[in-house]
N, C-alpha and C positions, 0 to 999 in steps of 0.2 A: 504493500500500500504506500502511496505517496504521503509525504508529510510525516509527522512524528506521533500522530494520535494512536497508531497501532504499530508498535515496534516489536519485532520478534527476532530472537537469535536464530540463526539458520544453522543447518547441518555444517555449513562451511566454517562456522565459528569454532569448530574443534581444532582449528589452528592452521588449516591449509591456506596458502596465498590465493590470489584471485583465480577464479575459474572462467572459462570462456562463456560470455553472455553478451548482451547488447544493452547499453545504457541509453534510454530514450527520453528526449525532452518533448514537451508539447505545451500548448497554451494552458493546459491544466496546471502546469508548474508555475504560472505567472503569479507573482507576489501581489497581494493586496497592499497598495501603497498607503502609508499612514494608518495602520490598524489601530483599534482602541487599545490603550495601554492596559495590559493584564494586571491583576492584583500583585502587589509586591509583598513578599513575606516579611514579617517582623524578624529582627535578628534572632530571637528565640526560636521561631519556627524554622528559619533557615538552618540554624545549628542542628535542630532535630532531623531535618531532611538530610543534611550532610552526613550525620551519623548513620542514618538508614542506608544511604548510598554506599558509604565506606564498608559497613558490615556486609552488605551483599557482595561487594567487590572482593573482599578478603575470603569470603566463604565460597564463591563460585568461580571467580576468575583466577585468583592467585594460585590455588593448588594445580590447576591445569597448566598454567604458564611455568611454574617451577619444574613440573615434570617434563614439559615440552623442552625446556632448556637444560635438563639434567642437573638441577640444583637441589642439593639436600638441605642446605641451611643458608639463610640470607641474614647478614649482619649489617645494621645501619647504626651509625654513631655520629653524634654532633654535640656541640656545646652551645650554650646560650649566646646569641648574636652571631653565631657562626653556623647557621643552619645548613643542613643537607637538603637540597631541593626535593629529593625523593622521599626522605623521611617526612617532610611536610605533607606528602600525599597520604600518609598514614595517621595524621593527627585528627583527633575528634573535632567536632564543629566549634567547640569553645577554646581549643588550644591553638595558639598563634605562633609559638616558637618552642624550640628545645629549651629545657630549663636545667641550669648547671650542666652536668654531664648526662646525656640521655643516650641509652643504648637499647635498640630493639633487636630481638632475635626471633626469627621465623624458621621453624624446622618442619620438614616434611618427614613424618615417621614411616611413610611408605604404606604399602598394602591397602591403599585407598582410604586410609584414616584421615581425619581432619588435621589441619595444620596445627602445630603448637605455636602460640604467639606469646612471647615473654617481653617484659620490660625490665631493664636493669638500670634503675633510675631512682633518684631521691623522691620524685613526685610521681603521682599517678599519670599514666598516658592513656586516657580514655578507658572504655570498658572492654575493648578487644584484647589489649595486651595485659597479661597477668603479671603482677609484681613478682620478681624472682631474685631479689637482692635486699638484704637488710643492712642499712648503713651502719647500724650498731655492731655488726659482726666484725668490723675492721678489715674485712676482705675487700681488696680493691675491685672496682667494677670490671675492669678488663680481666682480672684474675677470675672473677666469678663467671664471666663469659667463657673463658677458656675451659674452666671446669665443667660447665654445662655442655660444651661441645665435645669434650673428651668422654663424657658419659653417654653420648649418643653415637650411633653408627652413621656418621656423616663423612662422605668422601669428597664432596665438592662444596666449598663454602664461598658464597658470593660476597664480595665486598665492593663498595662503591669507589672504584678507581678505574680510570679510563683515559688513554691518551687522546681520544678523538670524539668522545661523547660527553658533552657538558652535563647532561642530566645524570650521568653515571660516575661523575668525578667529584662527589661531595665529601669524601673522606679526606680531611686535611692531613698534611704531612705529620704534624704532631700527633694526631689521633692514630694515624697508621703506625707510627713508630711505637707508640705505647701498646697498641693492639698486638703487633708482631712480637714485642718483648714478652708479653704475657702468653702468647700462643706457643712460643718455642718453635724449633725447626720442624717438628712433625706436623703440627696443625698449620703452620705458615705455608708448608708445601701444598696443602689442600686448598688454599685460597685461589679464587679465580675472579676475573672482572665480572661484575654484575651487568655489564653493558647490554647484552642482548635481552636479558630479563627485564632490565629497567625500561627499555624501549617498549617491549611488549606490554608491561604493566601500565605504563603511562598512556599508551595509545589505545588500549582496548576499553570499550564502553559496554556497560550492561544495558538492558532494555530500559530500566528506570532512569539511568543517566541520559540516555538518548532523549527520552521524553522531557526531562528537565532542561537539557540543552536546547531543545526546541522552544521551551518557554523563554529561555535567555535570548534567543534570536528574535522571537516575536517582540519582546520588550525592546530590543535594540531597534527593530524596524519601527516600532511605535514612536520612540523618541526621535528618530530621524525624520519621521513624518511631521512631528511637531516643529522640529527645527526648520525644515524646508517648507515654511508657511509664513504668512504675514503676521502670525503671532510672534515670530522671532525676527524675521527679515523684512525690513522696509527698504526697498530699492532707493538708492541715492543717499541713504543714511547709515545703513548697517555695514560694518566692515567684516572681512573674513574672520578676523580675530574676535570680533563681537560674537559672531555665531559660534565660533569654536569654544569660547569661554562659557557661552550659554550651555553647551553640552556638558562641560565639566560641572557647572553649578547645578544643572538638572539632575545628573546622576547622584551628586552629593546630597541633594535634597530628597531624593528617593531612597537613600540609604544603600545605593548600589556601589560597586567597585568598578575599577577599570584597570587594565594592565598596560596601557600606553596613553599618552596624551593625544587627543584627536587632532586631525589636520583638515584644513579646508583650503581648496584651491579655486581660483577663478580663471576661466578661459574666455577670451574676448576677441572679437573680430579685430585683427590688426595689432594685437598685443601679445606679448609673451605671457607665460603662466604667472599669475599674481597670487599673493597671499598676504598675511599680516594685516597691515592697516589699509589695504586696498578696499575701496568701498564698492559694494555690489550694485550693479546697474541693470536696467532692463536690457535684454539681449544677451546676458551672460550665461555661460554654462558653468555650473557649480559642481565640484567634486568633494566628497567627504570620506574620510577613513576613520572609523569609530568602532570601539568595542566595549562590551560590558562584562563584568565578572559577578556571578551569583552562583551559589551552591558549590563553589570551587570550580565552576565551569566557565568557559570564556566564549565570547562571540568576537567576530572580526569581519566587519562589513564595510563595503564601499558602494555608495550610491551617487547617482547623477541627478541634477535638477536643472531646469531651464527657467529663467526669469522672463516672463512674457513682456513683449513690447506692447504699448497701447494698441488695441485692436486685434492683437494676435490671440488665437485660441489654442495653438499648439506650437511646438518647436519647429524651426525650419526643416525642410525635408532632408538636407544634408546632415544635420545633427541626428535626426531619427535614423538615417541610414548607418551612421557610425555606431549607434547603439545596437542596431541589428547585427552589425559585424561583430561586435563584442559578444553578443548572445550566440552567434554562430560559433565563435571560438569556444564558448562554454560547452556547446553541444559536441564539438569535435574532441574536447578534452574528456568528456564523460564517455564518449565512444571509444577513447583510447584506453580506458581503465580495464575493461574485461580482457583477460588474457595477458596483461602486462605483469611481469614478474617483479617489477621494481618501479620506483619513481622515475629512474632514468629511462626504463622501457616505455612508460607512458609519455614521457617528454619527447622521445624520438618519434613515436607514432603521431602525436598531435602536431609536432613541427612539420612532419611530412605531409599531413593532411592540410595544414595551413598553406604550405607551398603549392600543393595541387590546386587549391582554390584561390591563390593569389592574395592571401590575407597577410597584411603587415601587422605584426604584433609580437608580444612577449608573454610567456607563461611563467608564473612564479607562485604556484600553489603549494600548500603545506598542511600537515596534520594540525588538528585543533581539538582541544579538550581541556585537560587540567592546566594546560598552558596555551597561550595564544599562538605562539610559534611552537607547536608541540613536537614531542618525540615521534620519530618515524621518518619515512623518506620524503625529501623535498622533490617537487616536480618543477625543476628550473628555478632560476633566480632572476630578478629584474635586470641584473647586470651581467648575467652569464647564462646563455641558453644552451650550453653544452652539457652532456652528462657529467656528473660530479660524484665524488665519494659520498656526499650527503644524500644523494639520490639512489644509492645502491641497495638500500634496504627493501625488503618485500612489502607489498601492499596487502594487508590482511583484512579479513571481515570484521565488521562491528568496530570500525574506526571512524573518527570524526575528521572532516576535511574543510578547509577554507579554499574554495575555488577562486583563485586570484589571478587576474590577467588584465591585459590591455590591448585593444586594437587601435592602430593609428590609421586615421582616414582623412582624406582631403574633403573639406567642406566647401562646396561651390558657392554658397551664399556669402562665404567669408573670403572670396577670391582664391579659392583652392588652398587656403591655409590648412596645414596638417594639425590635427587635434588628437590627443590620446583619449580614448574612451575607456576609463579604468573601472572595472567592476570587481566586486568581491562578495561572494555569498557562501553560506555554510550549509553543510549537509553531512550525510554519512554513507558509508559503503558497506553493503551486507554480504559481499562476496560474489554477488551476481549482478546487482543493480545499485545505482546511486539514488539517494533520496534527499531532496532539499528539506531542510528543517522547516522552512516557512516560505517556500517558493523562491523565485529569484526575479530581480528587476528586469522587466521587458518594456517599460515605458518610463518617461521622465516624470519626476516630481515637477509640477508646474506651479510657479509662484507668480501671482498677479503683479505686473509691473506698474499698473496705473497708480500714481501717487494719491489719487482721491480715495482709494480703498483703505 
């Protein structure tokens, strides 16, 4: 089913990369511009939902992924103000950081048994991790960790060190040295990089998470609809920065978070790209890049708007054609996903399809979920359209994606001026088909330019 209202894990979720299928777009995928803002949860309700999501993830996703990667135990360690990015993905809704020294130990006892989840810390770490250390014992935390590992039949111990995966490199040098000293040569020899496991853990979504992320995207679309209106933008008076800071103030007022500061650009006949204190005028094409954080999940959306000149009812035909070109690129990228073993594979296929159709543009799409620029394979970069090491990872089922790209098109009404039509929309891949969370933009937001309004 399209959308996020009925989300199902597929058989492909057992861990296989993409299977051959066809990703189809139609007008049914068109986004409703400016939808009504959904209810925003209170901080207390959000924390409750985050705890539910985390409990389901640990019970249903983590055992499968540890076995998929051949990991018997996973150790995460961090100190206050020196957090490990992956450890934070295990924190309860009310916990914001590691406290003093925090060590988490996750053990797969095998034989299909539930995972053991332990905390070796002075303070409680939610309800999932059971305290396994008494500070009064005078036994050091790393010594306690080593003793617990020696008492279990663990062959491969994953630790968060990696030369090339930022998500899996959260164990500091000091922490690593102290851990290895407590482990001794025998246990230290069993340690391996957690990198493949970290990527799979961070990129994989449960059905409940996909539903909640759909809510986050709908909220994002609703806020953008407000911003792209005369409620916020008065042509001839409102600057790009005025609108940009309205977005920051709006999400703060709603109690929402964001993972980057939004940007707004202005494209105008006969002018280079404008931003900052440039004032929005009738006839302008506006571009925004904006994201929201809620439930520990992120959105990342780019929308286009046109400011009508007096007497206009729609954007000029050349601008509408540019938007259709960007929509065509979206369709070509989704068609490239089935059968692609990696992000690089999808990039090569979509670039070839663009060349066949004579489309000038760039593709720079990325995983999306617990992080805005999430763990997993990139599909191109805005400044590099060649296959890269960061695009070599597999494309797996039940992963969230930000389909980000731009088509460059000449606008006849602007004297043939070339304009980038930048779009970014969010959805998920089930192993056979791609589903938009809340549709995707196929028409401009239209802002009346008549000063009398």
